[in-house]
mmCIF file of the N, C-alpha and C atoms, coordinates in Angstrom:
data_MODEL
# 
_entry.id   MODEL 
# 
loop_
_atom_site.group_PDB 
_atom_site.id 
_atom_site.type_symbol 
_atom_site.label_atom_id 
_atom_site.label_alt_id 
_atom_site.label_comp_id 
_atom_site.label_asym_id 
_atom_site.label_entity_id 
_atom_site.label_seq_id 
_atom_site.pdbx_PDB_ins_code 
_atom_site.Cartn_x 
_atom_site.Cartn_y 
_atom_site.Cartn_z 
_atom_site.occupancy 
_atom_site.B_iso_or_equiv 
_atom_site.pdbx_formal_charge 
_atom_site.auth_seq_id 
_atom_site.auth_comp_id 
_atom_site.auth_asym_id 
_atom_site.auth_atom_id 
_atom_site.pdbx_PDB_model_num 
ATOM 1   N N  . MET A 1 1  ? 20.431  -0.668  -14.678 1.00 0.00 ? 1  MET A N  1 
ATOM 2   C CA . MET A 1 1  ? 19.771  -1.338  -13.584 1.00 0.00 ? 1  MET A CA 1 
ATOM 3   C C  . MET A 1 1  ? 18.263  -1.288  -13.811 1.00 0.00 ? 1  MET A C  1 
ATOM 4   N N  . THR A 1 2  ? 17.604  -2.380  -13.568 1.00 0.00 ? 2  THR A N  1 
ATOM 5   C CA . THR A 1 2  ? 16.151  -2.433  -13.721 1.00 0.00 ? 2  THR A CA 1 
ATOM 6   C C  . THR A 1 2  ? 15.474  -2.061  -12.399 1.00 0.00 ? 2  THR A C  1 
ATOM 7   N N  . PHE A 1 3  ? 14.178  -1.836  -12.469 1.00 0.00 ? 3  PHE A N  1 
ATOM 8   C CA . PHE A 1 3  ? 13.392  -1.540  -11.267 1.00 0.00 ? 3  PHE A CA 1 
ATOM 9   C C  . PHE A 1 3  ? 13.516  -2.682  -10.264 1.00 0.00 ? 3  PHE A C  1 
ATOM 10  N N  . GLU A 1 4  ? 13.384  -3.914  -10.745 1.00 0.00 ? 4  GLU A N  1 
ATOM 11  C CA . GLU A 1 4  ? 13.475  -5.077  -9.866  1.00 0.00 ? 4  GLU A CA 1 
ATOM 12  C C  . GLU A 1 4  ? 14.846  -5.179  -9.201  1.00 0.00 ? 4  GLU A C  1 
ATOM 13  N N  . GLU A 1 5  ? 15.898  -4.876  -9.950  1.00 0.00 ? 5  GLU A N  1 
ATOM 14  C CA . GLU A 1 5  ? 17.249  -4.906  -9.388  1.00 0.00 ? 5  GLU A CA 1 
ATOM 15  C C  . GLU A 1 5  ? 17.424  -3.820  -8.324  1.00 0.00 ? 5  GLU A C  1 
ATOM 16  N N  . ALA A 1 6  ? 16.860  -2.667  -8.580  1.00 0.00 ? 6  ALA A N  1 
ATOM 17  C CA . ALA A 1 6  ? 16.946  -1.576  -7.612  1.00 0.00 ? 6  ALA A CA 1 
ATOM 18  C C  . ALA A 1 6  ? 16.215  -1.930  -6.316  1.00 0.00 ? 6  ALA A C  1 
ATOM 19  N N  . ILE A 1 7  ? 15.041  -2.513  -6.449  1.00 0.00 ? 7  ILE A N  1 
ATOM 20  C CA . ILE A 1 7  ? 14.281  -2.934  -5.269  1.00 0.00 ? 7  ILE A CA 1 
ATOM 21  C C  . ILE A 1 7  ? 15.054  -4.004  -4.506  1.00 0.00 ? 7  ILE A C  1 
ATOM 22  N N  . LYS A 1 8  ? 15.603  -4.958  -5.234  1.00 0.00 ? 8  LYS A N  1 
ATOM 23  C CA . LYS A 1 8  ? 16.386  -6.034  -4.606  1.00 0.00 ? 8  LYS A CA 1 
ATOM 24  C C  . LYS A 1 8  ? 17.571  -5.456  -3.830  1.00 0.00 ? 8  LYS A C  1 
ATOM 25  N N  . ALA A 1 9  ? 18.200  -4.430  -4.367  1.00 0.00 ? 9  ALA A N  1 
ATOM 26  C CA . ALA A 1 9  ? 19.354  -3.818  -3.707  1.00 0.00 ? 9  ALA A CA 1 
ATOM 27  C C  . ALA A 1 9  ? 18.956  -3.114  -2.403  1.00 0.00 ? 9  ALA A C  1 
ATOM 28  N N  . LEU A 1 10 ? 17.708  -2.740  -2.292  1.00 0.00 ? 10 LEU A N  1 
ATOM 29  C CA . LEU A 1 10 ? 17.240  -2.029  -1.101  1.00 0.00 ? 10 LEU A CA 1 
ATOM 30  C C  . LEU A 1 10 ? 16.767  -2.954  0.021   1.00 0.00 ? 10 LEU A C  1 
ATOM 31  N N  . GLU A 1 11 ? 16.580  -4.232  -0.259  1.00 0.00 ? 11 GLU A N  1 
ATOM 32  C CA . GLU A 1 11 ? 15.889  -5.104  0.694   1.00 0.00 ? 11 GLU A CA 1 
ATOM 33  C C  . GLU A 1 11 ? 16.550  -5.218  2.064   1.00 0.00 ? 11 GLU A C  1 
ATOM 34  N N  . ASN A 1 12 ? 17.847  -5.019  2.178   1.00 0.00 ? 12 ASN A N  1 
ATOM 35  C CA . ASN A 1 12 ? 18.513  -5.100  3.480   1.00 0.00 ? 12 ASN A CA 1 
ATOM 36  C C  . ASN A 1 12 ? 18.688  -3.738  4.142   1.00 0.00 ? 12 ASN A C  1 
ATOM 37  N N  . ASN A 1 13 ? 18.157  -2.716  3.520   1.00 0.00 ? 13 ASN A N  1 
ATOM 38  C CA . ASN A 1 13 ? 18.248  -1.355  4.021   1.00 0.00 ? 13 ASN A CA 1 
ATOM 39  C C  . ASN A 1 13 ? 17.175  -1.140  5.092   1.00 0.00 ? 13 ASN A C  1 
ATOM 40  N N  . THR A 1 14 ? 17.576  -0.730  6.278   1.00 0.00 ? 14 THR A N  1 
ATOM 41  C CA . THR A 1 14 ? 16.642  -0.524  7.387   1.00 0.00 ? 14 THR A CA 1 
ATOM 42  C C  . THR A 1 14 ? 15.550  0.481   7.031   1.00 0.00 ? 14 THR A C  1 
ATOM 43  N N  . GLU A 1 15 ? 15.934  1.565   6.391   1.00 0.00 ? 15 GLU A N  1 
ATOM 44  C CA . GLU A 1 15 ? 14.963  2.586   6.013   1.00 0.00 ? 15 GLU A CA 1 
ATOM 45  C C  . GLU A 1 15 ? 13.928  2.036   5.032   1.00 0.00 ? 15 GLU A C  1 
ATOM 46  N N  . TRP A 1 16 ? 14.371  1.173   4.141   1.00 0.00 ? 16 TRP A N  1 
ATOM 47  C CA . TRP A 1 16 ? 13.460  0.575   3.164   1.00 0.00 ? 16 TRP A CA 1 
ATOM 48  C C  . TRP A 1 16 ? 12.406  -0.272  3.872   1.00 0.00 ? 16 TRP A C  1 
ATOM 49  N N  . LYS A 1 17 ? 12.835  -1.021  4.887   1.00 0.00 ? 17 LYS A N  1 
ATOM 50  C CA . LYS A 1 17 ? 11.893  -1.848  5.651   1.00 0.00 ? 17 LYS A CA 1 
ATOM 51  C C  . LYS A 1 17 ? 10.860  -0.967  6.365   1.00 0.00 ? 17 LYS A C  1 
ATOM 52  N N  . VAL A 1 18 ? 11.290  0.185   6.855   1.00 0.00 ? 18 VAL A N  1 
ATOM 53  C CA . VAL A 1 18 ? 10.369  1.119   7.507   1.00 0.00 ? 18 VAL A CA 1 
ATOM 54  C C  . VAL A 1 18 ? 9.345   1.637   6.500   1.00 0.00 ? 18 VAL A C  1 
ATOM 55  N N  . ILE A 1 19 ? 9.788   1.932   5.305   1.00 0.00 ? 19 ILE A N  1 
ATOM 56  C CA . ILE A 1 19 ? 8.875   2.397   4.252   1.00 0.00 ? 19 ILE A CA 1 
ATOM 57  C C  . ILE A 1 19 ? 7.838   1.328   3.932   1.00 0.00 ? 19 ILE A C  1 
ATOM 58  N N  . LEU A 1 20 ? 8.262   0.090   3.768   1.00 0.00 ? 20 LEU A N  1 
ATOM 59  C CA . LEU A 1 20 ? 7.325   -0.998  3.465   1.00 0.00 ? 20 LEU A CA 1 
ATOM 60  C C  . LEU A 1 20 ? 6.331   -1.207  4.601   1.00 0.00 ? 20 LEU A C  1 
ATOM 61  N N  . GLU A 1 21 ? 6.810   -1.127  5.836   1.00 0.00 ? 21 GLU A N  1 
ATOM 62  C CA . GLU A 1 21 ? 5.922   -1.263  6.988   1.00 0.00 ? 21 GLU A CA 1 
ATOM 63  C C  . GLU A 1 21 ? 4.893   -0.136  7.027   1.00 0.00 ? 21 GLU A C  1 
ATOM 64  N N  . ALA A 1 22 ? 5.328   1.081   6.708   1.00 0.00 ? 22 ALA A N  1 
ATOM 65  C CA . ALA A 1 22 ? 4.417   2.224   6.691   1.00 0.00 ? 22 ALA A CA 1 
ATOM 66  C C  . ALA A 1 22 ? 3.340   2.048   5.616   1.00 0.00 ? 22 ALA A C  1 
ATOM 67  N N  . LEU A 1 23 ? 3.729   1.549   4.468   1.00 0.00 ? 23 LEU A N  1 
ATOM 68  C CA . LEU A 1 23 ? 2.741   1.293   3.408   1.00 0.00 ? 23 LEU A CA 1 
ATOM 69  C C  . LEU A 1 23 ? 1.735   0.226   3.844   1.00 0.00 ? 23 LEU A C  1 
ATOM 70  N N  . ASP A 1 24 ? 2.215   -0.823  4.502   1.00 0.00 ? 24 ASP A N  1 
ATOM 71  C CA . ASP A 1 24 ? 1.311   -1.864  5.010   1.00 0.00 ? 24 ASP A CA 1 
ATOM 72  C C  . ASP A 1 24 ? 0.330   -1.283  6.030   1.00 0.00 ? 24 ASP A C  1 
ATOM 73  N N  . LYS A 1 25 ? 0.829   -0.422  6.918   1.00 0.00 ? 25 LYS A N  1 
ATOM 74  C CA . LYS A 1 25 ? -0.040  0.199   7.927   1.00 0.00 ? 25 LYS A CA 1 
ATOM 75  C C  . LYS A 1 25 ? -1.065  1.126   7.272   1.00 0.00 ? 25 LYS A C  1 
ATOM 76  N N  . ASP A 1 26 ? -0.630  1.883   6.275   1.00 0.00 ? 26 ASP A N  1 
ATOM 77  C CA . ASP A 1 26 ? -1.561  2.755   5.553   1.00 0.00 ? 26 ASP A CA 1 
ATOM 78  C C  . ASP A 1 26 ? -2.664  1.942   4.884   1.00 0.00 ? 26 ASP A C  1 
ATOM 79  N N  . ARG A 1 27 ? -2.285  0.826   4.284   1.00 0.00 ? 27 ARG A N  1 
ATOM 80  C CA . ARG A 1 27 ? -3.273  -0.039  3.630   1.00 0.00 ? 27 ARG A CA 1 
ATOM 81  C C  . ARG A 1 27 ? -4.283  -0.558  4.650   1.00 0.00 ? 27 ARG A C  1 
ATOM 82  N N  . GLU A 1 28 ? -3.796  -1.011  5.797   1.00 0.00 ? 28 GLU A N  1 
ATOM 83  C CA . GLU A 1 28 ? -4.692  -1.516  6.838   1.00 0.00 ? 28 GLU A CA 1 
ATOM 84  C C  . GLU A 1 28 ? -5.625  -0.412  7.342   1.00 0.00 ? 28 GLU A C  1 
ATOM 85  N N  . ALA A 1 29 ? -5.109  0.802   7.495   1.00 0.00 ? 29 ALA A N  1 
ATOM 86  C CA . ALA A 1 29 ? -5.944  1.920   7.932   1.00 0.00 ? 29 ALA A CA 1 
ATOM 87  C C  . ALA A 1 29 ? -7.040  2.212   6.910   1.00 0.00 ? 29 ALA A C  1 
ATOM 88  N N  . LEU A 1 30 ? -6.692  2.149   5.632   1.00 0.00 ? 30 LEU A N  1 
ATOM 89  C CA . LEU A 1 30 ? -7.700  2.360   4.590   1.00 0.00 ? 30 LEU A CA 1 
ATOM 90  C C  . LEU A 1 30 ? -8.774  1.278   4.632   1.00 0.00 ? 30 LEU A C  1 
ATOM 91  N N  . ILE A 1 31 ? -8.349  0.045   4.814   1.00 0.00 ? 31 ILE A N  1 
ATOM 92  C CA . ILE A 1 31 ? -9.315  -1.055  4.898   1.00 0.00 ? 31 ILE A CA 1 
ATOM 93  C C  . ILE A 1 31 ? -10.222 -0.869  6.109   1.00 0.00 ? 31 ILE A C  1 
ATOM 94  N N  . ASN A 1 32 ? -9.668  -0.427  7.232   1.00 0.00 ? 32 ASN A N  1 
ATOM 95  C CA . ASN A 1 32 ? -10.475 -0.183  8.432   1.00 0.00 ? 32 ASN A CA 1 
ATOM 96  C C  . ASN A 1 32 ? -11.489 0.926   8.221   1.00 0.00 ? 32 ASN A C  1 
ATOM 97  N N  . ASP A 1 33 ? -11.195 1.856   7.309   1.00 0.00 ? 33 ASP A N  1 
ATOM 98  C CA . ASP A 1 33 ? -12.146 2.935   7.018   1.00 0.00 ? 33 ASP A CA 1 
ATOM 99  C C  . ASP A 1 33 ? -13.455 2.407   6.446   1.00 0.00 ? 33 ASP A C  1 
ATOM 100 N N  . PHE A 1 34 ? -13.445 1.202   5.895   1.00 0.00 ? 34 PHE A N  1 
ATOM 101 C CA . PHE A 1 34 ? -14.685 0.616   5.380   1.00 0.00 ? 34 PHE A CA 1 
ATOM 102 C C  . PHE A 1 34 ? -15.710 0.402   6.484   1.00 0.00 ? 34 PHE A C  1 
ATOM 103 N N  . HIS A 1 35 ? -15.291 0.391   7.726   1.00 0.00 ? 35 HIS A N  1 
ATOM 104 C CA . HIS A 1 35 ? -16.208 0.190   8.847   1.00 0.00 ? 35 HIS A CA 1 
ATOM 105 C C  . HIS A 1 35 ? -16.872 1.493   9.293   1.00 0.00 ? 35 HIS A C  1 
ATOM 106 N N  . SER A 1 36 ? -16.450 2.595   8.719   1.00 0.00 ? 36 SER A N  1 
ATOM 107 C CA . SER A 1 36 ? -16.993 3.894   9.085   1.00 0.00 ? 36 SER A CA 1 
ATOM 108 C C  . SER A 1 36 ? -18.384 4.088   8.477   1.00 0.00 ? 36 SER A C  1 
ATOM 109 N N  . PRO A 1 37 ? -19.372 4.424   9.312   1.00 0.00 ? 37 PRO A N  1 
ATOM 110 C CA . PRO A 1 37 ? -20.736 4.640   8.782   1.00 0.00 ? 37 PRO A CA 1 
ATOM 111 C C  . PRO A 1 37 ? -20.792 5.728   7.715   1.00 0.00 ? 37 PRO A C  1 
ATOM 112 N N  . GLU A 1 38 ? -19.959 6.761   7.862   1.00 0.00 ? 38 GLU A N  1 
ATOM 113 C CA . GLU A 1 38 ? -19.961 7.847   6.870   1.00 0.00 ? 38 GLU A CA 1 
ATOM 114 C C  . GLU A 1 38 ? -19.531 7.334   5.496   1.00 0.00 ? 38 GLU A C  1 
ATOM 115 N N  . ILE A 1 39 ? -18.590 6.405   5.490   1.00 0.00 ? 39 ILE A N  1 
ATOM 116 C CA . ILE A 1 39 ? -18.111 5.834   4.233   1.00 0.00 ? 39 ILE A CA 1 
ATOM 117 C C  . ILE A 1 39 ? -19.153 4.876   3.660   1.00 0.00 ? 39 ILE A C  1 
ATOM 118 N N  . LEU A 1 40 ? -19.720 4.044   4.519   1.00 0.00 ? 40 LEU A N  1 
ATOM 119 C CA . LEU A 1 40 ? -20.674 3.039   4.059   1.00 0.00 ? 40 LEU A CA 1 
ATOM 120 C C  . LEU A 1 40 ? -21.922 3.661   3.437   1.00 0.00 ? 40 LEU A C  1 
ATOM 121 N N  . ASP A 1 41 ? -22.288 4.847   3.900   1.00 0.00 ? 41 ASP A N  1 
ATOM 122 C CA . ASP A 1 41 ? -23.494 5.510   3.397   1.00 0.00 ? 41 ASP A CA 1 
ATOM 123 C C  . ASP A 1 41 ? -23.241 6.390   2.183   1.00 0.00 ? 41 ASP A C  1 
ATOM 124 N N  . ASN A 1 42 ? -22.009 6.422   1.691   1.00 0.00 ? 42 ASN A N  1 
ATOM 125 C CA . ASN A 1 42 ? -21.666 7.322   0.599   1.00 0.00 ? 42 ASN A CA 1 
ATOM 126 C C  . ASN A 1 42 ? -20.962 6.532   -0.502  1.00 0.00 ? 42 ASN A C  1 
ATOM 127 N N  . SER A 1 43 ? -21.658 6.323   -1.599  1.00 0.00 ? 43 SER A N  1 
ATOM 128 C CA . SER A 1 43 ? -21.092 5.512   -2.683  1.00 0.00 ? 43 SER A CA 1 
ATOM 129 C C  . SER A 1 43 ? -19.838 6.149   -3.294  1.00 0.00 ? 43 SER A C  1 
ATOM 130 N N  . GLN A 1 44 ? -19.806 7.468   -3.365  1.00 0.00 ? 44 GLN A N  1 
ATOM 131 C CA . GLN A 1 44 ? -18.617 8.136   -3.905  1.00 0.00 ? 44 GLN A CA 1 
ATOM 132 C C  . GLN A 1 44 ? -17.410 7.938   -2.985  1.00 0.00 ? 44 GLN A C  1 
ATOM 133 N N  . ALA A 1 45 ? -17.648 8.013   -1.686  1.00 0.00 ? 45 ALA A N  1 
ATOM 134 C CA . ALA A 1 45 ? -16.562 7.805   -0.725  1.00 0.00 ? 45 ALA A CA 1 
ATOM 135 C C  . ALA A 1 45 ? -16.072 6.362   -0.790  1.00 0.00 ? 45 ALA A C  1 
ATOM 136 N N  . LEU A 1 46 ? -16.990 5.417   -0.952  1.00 0.00 ? 46 LEU A N  1 
ATOM 137 C CA . LEU A 1 46 ? -16.599 4.008   -1.088  1.00 0.00 ? 46 LEU A CA 1 
ATOM 138 C C  . LEU A 1 46 ? -15.757 3.786   -2.334  1.00 0.00 ? 46 LEU A C  1 
ATOM 139 N N  . ALA A 1 47 ? -16.163 4.401   -3.429  1.00 0.00 ? 47 ALA A N  1 
ATOM 140 C CA . ALA A 1 47 ? -15.411 4.254   -4.681  1.00 0.00 ? 47 ALA A CA 1 
ATOM 141 C C  . ALA A 1 47 ? -14.017 4.860   -4.542  1.00 0.00 ? 47 ALA A C  1 
ATOM 142 N N  . ARG A 1 48 ? -13.925 6.041   -3.933  1.00 0.00 ? 48 ARG A N  1 
ATOM 143 C CA . ARG A 1 48 ? -12.638 6.690   -3.720  1.00 0.00 ? 48 ARG A CA 1 
ATOM 144 C C  . ARG A 1 48 ? -11.750 5.832   -2.828  1.00 0.00 ? 48 ARG A C  1 
ATOM 145 N N  . LEU A 1 49 ? -12.327 5.308   -1.753  1.00 0.00 ? 49 LEU A N  1 
ATOM 146 C CA . LEU A 1 49 ? -11.571 4.477   -0.835  1.00 0.00 ? 49 LEU A CA 1 
ATOM 147 C C  . LEU A 1 49 ? -11.087 3.204   -1.520  1.00 0.00 ? 49 LEU A C  1 
ATOM 148 N N  . GLY A 1 50 ? -11.944 2.610   -2.337  1.00 0.00 ? 50 GLY A N  1 
ATOM 149 C CA . GLY A 1 50 ? -11.535 1.423   -3.098  1.00 0.00 ? 50 GLY A CA 1 
ATOM 150 C C  . GLY A 1 50 ? -10.370 1.731   -4.027  1.00 0.00 ? 50 GLY A C  1 
ATOM 151 N N  . GLY A 1 51 ? -10.412 2.889   -4.656  1.00 0.00 ? 51 GLY A N  1 
ATOM 152 C CA . GLY A 1 51 ? -9.320  3.307   -5.532  1.00 0.00 ? 51 GLY A CA 1 
ATOM 153 C C  . GLY A 1 51 ? -8.029  3.547   -4.774  1.00 0.00 ? 51 GLY A C  1 
ATOM 154 N N  . GLU A 1 52 ? -8.148  4.136   -3.587  1.00 0.00 ? 52 GLU A N  1 
ATOM 155 C CA . GLU A 1 52 ? -6.961  4.373   -2.767  1.00 0.00 ? 52 GLU A CA 1 
ATOM 156 C C  . GLU A 1 52 ? -6.325  3.054   -2.332  1.00 0.00 ? 52 GLU A C  1 
ATOM 157 N N  . ILE A 1 53 ? -7.152  2.109   -1.928  1.00 0.00 ? 53 ILE A N  1 
ATOM 158 C CA . ILE A 1 53 ? -6.640  0.804   -1.512  1.00 0.00 ? 53 ILE A CA 1 
ATOM 159 C C  . ILE A 1 53 ? -5.964  0.103   -2.689  1.00 0.00 ? 53 ILE A C  1 
ATOM 160 N N  . ALA A 1 54 ? -6.593  0.162   -3.841  1.00 0.00 ? 54 ALA A N  1 
ATOM 161 C CA . ALA A 1 54 ? -6.005  -0.462  -5.035  1.00 0.00 ? 54 ALA A CA 1 
ATOM 162 C C  . ALA A 1 54 ? -4.657  0.169   -5.377  1.00 0.00 ? 54 ALA A C  1 
ATOM 163 N N  . SER A 1 55 ? -4.555  1.480   -5.238  1.00 0.00 ? 55 SER A N  1 
ATOM 164 C CA . SER A 1 55 ? -3.292  2.170   -5.530  1.00 0.00 ? 55 SER A CA 1 
ATOM 165 C C  . SER A 1 55 ? -2.189  1.745   -4.572  1.00 0.00 ? 55 SER A C  1 
ATOM 166 N N  . VAL A 1 56 ? -2.509  1.708   -3.288  1.00 0.00 ? 56 VAL A N  1 
ATOM 167 C CA . VAL A 1 56 ? -1.510  1.297   -2.299  1.00 0.00 ? 56 VAL A CA 1 
ATOM 168 C C  . VAL A 1 56 ? -1.119  -0.158  -2.528  1.00 0.00 ? 56 VAL A C  1 
ATOM 169 N N  . ASP A 1 57 ? -2.101  -0.996  -2.856  1.00 0.00 ? 57 ASP A N  1 
ATOM 170 C CA . ASP A 1 57 ? -1.807  -2.408  -3.160  1.00 0.00 ? 57 ASP A CA 1 
ATOM 171 C C  . ASP A 1 57 ? -0.822  -2.534  -4.315  1.00 0.00 ? 57 ASP A C  1 
ATOM 172 N N  . ARG A 1 58 ? -1.032  -1.750  -5.375  1.00 0.00 ? 58 ARG A N  1 
ATOM 173 C CA . ARG A 1 58 ? -0.131  -1.801  -6.529  1.00 0.00 ? 58 ARG A CA 1 
ATOM 174 C C  . ARG A 1 58 ? 1.281   -1.385  -6.145  1.00 0.00 ? 58 ARG A C  1 
ATOM 175 N N  . ILE A 1 59 ? 1.375   -0.357  -5.338  1.00 0.00 ? 59 ILE A N  1 
ATOM 176 C CA . ILE A 1 59 ? 2.698   0.106   -4.898  1.00 0.00 ? 59 ILE A CA 1 
ATOM 177 C C  . ILE A 1 59 ? 3.381   -0.966  -4.066  1.00 0.00 ? 59 ILE A C  1 
ATOM 178 N N  . ILE A 1 60 ? 2.649   -1.539  -3.116  1.00 0.00 ? 60 ILE A N  1 
ATOM 179 C CA . ILE A 1 60 ? 3.216   -2.581  -2.259  1.00 0.00 ? 60 ILE A CA 1 
ATOM 180 C C  . ILE A 1 60 ? 3.668   -3.778  -3.091  1.00 0.00 ? 60 ILE A C  1 
ATOM 181 N N  . LYS A 1 61 ? 2.827   -4.210  -4.012  1.00 0.00 ? 61 LYS A N  1 
ATOM 182 C CA . LYS A 1 61 ? 3.196   -5.356  -4.855  1.00 0.00 ? 61 LYS A CA 1 
ATOM 183 C C  . LYS A 1 61 ? 4.427   -5.058  -5.694  1.00 0.00 ? 61 LYS A C  1 
ATOM 184 N N  . SER A 1 62 ? 4.509   -3.843  -6.221  1.00 0.00 ? 62 SER A N  1 
ATOM 185 C CA . SER A 1 62 ? 5.679   -3.477  -7.018  1.00 0.00 ? 62 SER A CA 1 
ATOM 186 C C  . SER A 1 62 ? 6.939   -3.463  -6.166  1.00 0.00 ? 62 SER A C  1 
ATOM 187 N N  . PHE A 1 63 ? 6.838   -2.892  -4.981  1.00 0.00 ? 63 PHE A N  1 
ATOM 188 C CA . PHE A 1 63 ? 7.998   -2.779  -4.111  1.00 0.00 ? 63 PHE A CA 1 
ATOM 189 C C  . PHE A 1 63 ? 8.400   -4.114  -3.507  1.00 0.00 ? 63 PHE A C  1 
ATOM 190 N N  . LYS A 1 64 ? 7.431   -4.927  -3.145  1.00 0.00 ? 64 LYS A N  1 
ATOM 191 C CA . LYS A 1 64 ? 7.756   -6.225  -2.541  1.00 0.00 ? 64 LYS A CA 1 
ATOM 192 C C  . LYS A 1 64 ? 8.052   -7.275  -3.589  1.00 0.00 ? 64 LYS A C  1 
ATOM 193 N N  . GLY A 1 65 ? 7.631   -7.047  -4.801  1.00 0.00 ? 65 GLY A N  1 
ATOM 194 C CA . GLY A 1 65 ? 7.894   -8.012  -5.874  1.00 0.00 ? 65 GLY A CA 1 
ATOM 195 C C  . GLY A 1 65 ? 9.365   -8.277  -6.072  1.00 0.00 ? 65 GLY A C  1 
ATOM 196 N N  . GLY A 1 66 ? 10.169  -7.249  -5.858  1.00 0.00 ? 66 GLY A N  1 
ATOM 197 C CA . GLY A 1 66 ? 11.614  -7.394  -6.005  1.00 0.00 ? 66 GLY A CA 1 
ATOM 198 C C  . GLY A 1 66 ? 12.291  -7.994  -4.792  1.00 0.00 ? 66 GLY A C  1 
ATOM 199 N N  . THR A 1 67 ? 11.532  -8.133  -3.681  1.00 0.00 ? 67 THR A N  1 
ATOM 200 C CA . THR A 1 67 ? 12.145  -8.626  -2.450  1.00 0.00 ? 67 THR A CA 1 
ATOM 201 C C  . THR A 1 67 ? 11.706  -10.025 -2.087  1.00 0.00 ? 67 THR A C  1 
ATOM 202 N N  . ASN A 1 68 ? 10.837  -10.608 -2.880  1.00 0.00 ? 68 ASN A N  1 
ATOM 203 C CA . ASN A 1 68 ? 10.358  -11.964 -2.571  1.00 0.00 ? 68 ASN A CA 1 
ATOM 204 C C  . ASN A 1 68 ? 11.120  -12.991 -3.343  1.00 0.00 ? 68 ASN A C  1 
# 
């Protein structure tokens, strides 16, 4: 079984949908952190936050790639 086949097999699983929703919410929370003055004034924090968002994006794309 391939990764894509495994993801496809999970798409009708209620728990899987909850996981995808949680990842989407985490991504949105990270994006909202860009509005924080503490983050905006700290280049290292901005870089870390950008990396975190990119990581979550990659996970979401990998997981949803098999369900689209």
